[in-house]
C-alpha positions in Angstrom: 0.0 0.0 0.0 2.8 2.4 0.9 4.6 1.7 -2.3 1.5 2.5 -4.4 1.3 5.8 -2.5 5.0 6.6 -2.7 5.2 5.9 -6.4 2.2 8.2 -7.0 0.1 5.4 -8.5 -2.9 5.6 -6.1 -3.9 6.6 -2.6 -5.7 3.6 -1.1 -6.3 2.5 2.4 -6.4 -0.8 4.2 -8.8 -2.7 6.5 -9.4 -6.1 8.0 -12.1 -8.1 6.3 -13.0 -11.5 7.7 -9.8 -11.5 9.7 -7.6 -10.8 6.7 -5.6 -7.7 5.9 -6.9 -6.2 2.7 -6.4 -3.1 0.5 -9.4 -0.9 0.1 -10.2 1.4 -2.8 -12.8 4.2 -2.5 -13.7 5.6 -5.9 -15.3 9.0 -5.4 -13.9 11.1 -8.3 -16.3 11.3 -11.3 -13.2 11.5 -13.5 -11.9 8.0 -12.6 -11.6 5.9 -15.7 -11.5 2.1 -16.2 -7.9 2.6 -17.3 -7.0 4.1 -13.9 -8.3 0.9 -12.3 -6.4 -1.2 -14.7 -3.2 0.6 -13.8 -4.0 0.1 -10.1 -4.5 -3.6 -10.4 -1.4 -4.0 -12.7 0.8 -2.1 -10.4 -0.5 -3.8 -7.3 0.4 -7.2 -8.8 3.8 -5.9 -9.9 4.7 -4.6 -6.5 3.4 -7.7 -4.8 5.5 -9.9 -7.1 8.6 -7.8 -6.4 8.0 -8.1 -2.7 7.5 -11.9 -3.0 10.7 -12.2 -5.1 12.7 -10.2 -2.5 11.6 -12.7 0.2 12.5 -15.8 -1.8 
């Protein structure tokens, strides 16, 4: 979550859902496009993979 924010990709928050730590996205801006959400998902997966690779 912090990397997404630090890299200027998105400002999201986190929460606990059913006992699991999760990322939470609130879409309030009427200018949000599907492409913005595609970028968020792509970059979340990329950063997650980088973190997993670093721990291996």
